[in-house]
C-alpha atoms as one frame of an Amber mdcrd trajectory, in Angstrom:
protein
   5.191 -21.424  -8.548   4.329 -17.913  -7.378   7.689 -17.615  -5.578   9.480
 -18.647  -8.745   7.589 -16.042 -10.773   8.509 -13.283  -8.328  12.153 -14.402
  -8.254  12.252 -14.051 -12.037  10.434 -10.714 -11.891  12.916  -9.337  -9.369
  15.716  -9.745 -11.899  13.915  -7.594 -14.466  14.328  -3.855 -14.850  11.939
  -1.876 -12.667   9.561  -0.730 -15.458   9.307  -4.213 -16.878   9.053  -5.622
 -13.371   6.167  -3.308 -12.468   4.236  -4.191 -15.608   4.812  -7.910 -15.111
   3.833  -7.668 -11.443   0.618  -5.879 -12.425  -0.218  -8.636 -14.907   0.512
 -11.278 -12.285  -1.615  -9.469  -9.713  -4.486  -9.061 -12.163  -4.464 -12.634
 -13.392  -3.681 -14.655 -10.281  -5.218 -12.898  -7.325  -6.555 -16.160  -5.858
  -2.991 -17.532  -5.856  -1.545 -14.735  -3.748  -1.177 -15.977  -0.222  -0.358
 -13.503   2.512   2.672 -14.527   4.547   1.958 -15.481   8.141   1.439 -12.397
  10.264   0.539 -10.198   7.292  -3.066 -11.227   6.819  -5.665  -8.742   7.960
  -8.318  -9.953  10.369 -10.823 -11.853   8.300  -8.277 -12.163   5.476  -9.349
  -8.928   3.807  -6.075  -7.990   2.092  -3.419 -10.334   0.726   0.029  -8.689
   0.816   3.017  -9.795  -1.226   6.485  -8.257  -1.085   7.920  -8.313  -4.598
  10.280  -5.389  -4.021  13.833  -5.965  -5.155  15.157  -5.904  -1.605  14.917
  -8.982   0.582  15.183  -6.869   3.746  11.891  -5.642   5.178  11.734  -1.901
   4.634  10.712   0.617   7.288   7.632   1.621   5.248   6.304  -1.919   4.737
   4.504  -2.361   8.065   2.977   1.130   8.325   1.795   0.956   4.695   0.153
  -2.431   5.283  -1.387  -1.257   8.569  -2.742   1.917   6.946  -4.259  -0.041
   4.026  -5.891  -2.492   6.439  -7.330   0.368   8.513  -8.764   2.060   5.416
 -10.224  -1.186   4.025 -11.755  -2.160   7.380 -13.151   1.313   8.079 -11.094
   1.505  11.280 -11.435   5.247  11.981  -9.326   5.101  15.168  -6.349   3.531
  13.383  -6.616   5.920  10.430  -6.658   8.795  12.930  -3.326   7.573  14.332
  -1.779   7.848  10.849  -3.003  11.441  10.402  -0.480  14.213  10.936  -0.971
  16.601  13.848  -2.021  19.223  11.299  -4.722  16.936   9.887  -5.876  15.990
  13.379  -6.131  19.676  14.325  -7.925  20.566  11.076 -10.514  17.774  11.220
 -10.748  17.490  15.026 -12.477  14.068  15.159 -11.544  10.580  14.009 -14.511
  10.127  11.682 -13.740  13.395   9.857 -10.134  12.334   9.193 -11.308   8.957
   7.920 -13.882  10.641   5.671 -11.253  13.025   4.274  -8.828  10.176   3.500
 -11.677   8.136   1.972 -12.663  10.999  -0.319  -9.064  11.764  -1.295  -8.112
   8.104  -1.846 -11.257   6.091  -2.650  -9.201   3.216  -4.088  -7.850   2.489
  -0.600 -11.309   1.680   0.768 -11.736  -1.499  -1.281  -8.239  -3.041  -1.467
  -8.239  -6.840  -1.657  -4.610  -7.463  -2.651  -1.399  -5.463  -2.668   2.075
  -6.062  -4.037   4.937  -4.008  -2.649   7.023  -3.143  -5.705   9.573  -0.709
  -4.308  10.926   0.797  -1.101  13.236   3.769  -0.707  14.305   6.346   1.832
  14.497  10.129   1.432  16.127  11.607   4.518  14.113  10.368   7.496  11.118
   9.433   5.330  10.678   5.818   4.220   8.496   5.299   1.142   6.638   2.299
  -0.235   5.214   1.824  -3.715   2.461  -0.749  -4.168   0.208  -2.136  -6.834
  -3.233  -2.558  -5.362  -6.249  -4.419  -6.634  -9.790  -3.651  -5.549 -12.554
  -6.223  -5.216 -14.013  -5.066  -8.545 -10.667  -5.735 -10.283  -9.591  -2.100
 -10.649  -5.827  -1.691 -10.366  -4.056   1.307  -8.837  -0.528   2.342  -7.981
  -0.029   3.825  -4.517   3.018   5.633  -3.214   3.133   6.367   0.502   5.672
   8.143   2.688   5.769   7.912   6.471   7.324   9.742   9.381   7.930   8.260
  12.819   6.904  10.845  15.413   8.432  11.342  18.849   5.744   9.123  20.421
   6.724   6.224  18.131   3.633   6.471  15.908   3.863   6.358  12.118   2.285
   9.307  10.318   1.279   9.274   6.671   2.951  12.393   5.292   2.788  11.639
   1.579   0.206   9.658  -0.370  -0.408   9.415  -4.088  -2.886   6.922  -5.528
  -3.452   6.704  -9.270  -5.258   4.254 -11.501  -2.878   1.759 -13.089  -4.079
   2.933 -16.515  -2.427   6.342 -15.858   0.972   4.680 -15.699   0.396   2.571
 -18.794  -0.806   5.611 -20.742   2.408   7.426 -19.808   4.811   4.798 -21.196
C-alpha cells in the first residue's frame, strides 16, 4: 500500500507531491519501513526515497549517513562531514558536533526521513528531505555535499526549516 501511495505521489507536481508526502509522513510513520541496508543501527531512522528519480542520487547516502551520525550522537562521523575550515575552526570532534547540533537542532532527534528531491549543481549533489522528529515535529532539510580528494563526503550546504515555514509561504 505504501509503495502504491508513493507511486501515485511521484506523478504529482512537486509542490503537491511535497505536501502529500508530508501528510503521509505525519500520518503513517509506523508504516514506513526502511529498505534493507538503510536502517540505522538499532533502527533509529526510517528512510524512504520518494524522489521522482528511480536512480539513487549521489547525495542520498551521505545525507542518510550524516542524519544517522547526528541522531546517534556520533561525534567522529559528524567530524568527517565537517569541511576543513570547520575542522580548523573548532579543532576537536566534540566542538564540531556541538556546533552542528546548535545550528540544526532538528537533526538530533530524527526518527523518519523522506527524500523528496535530488539535484546537482556543478560538482555538488543536493538532497531535499522531509524529516520527522520523535515528538512529531516536521522539518524540511536541504543538504549539499562535496567529495574531497580523500574520498570523504563533506557537508558544504545545510538548511533546516520547520515544515510550517513552507506551508506559511504558499
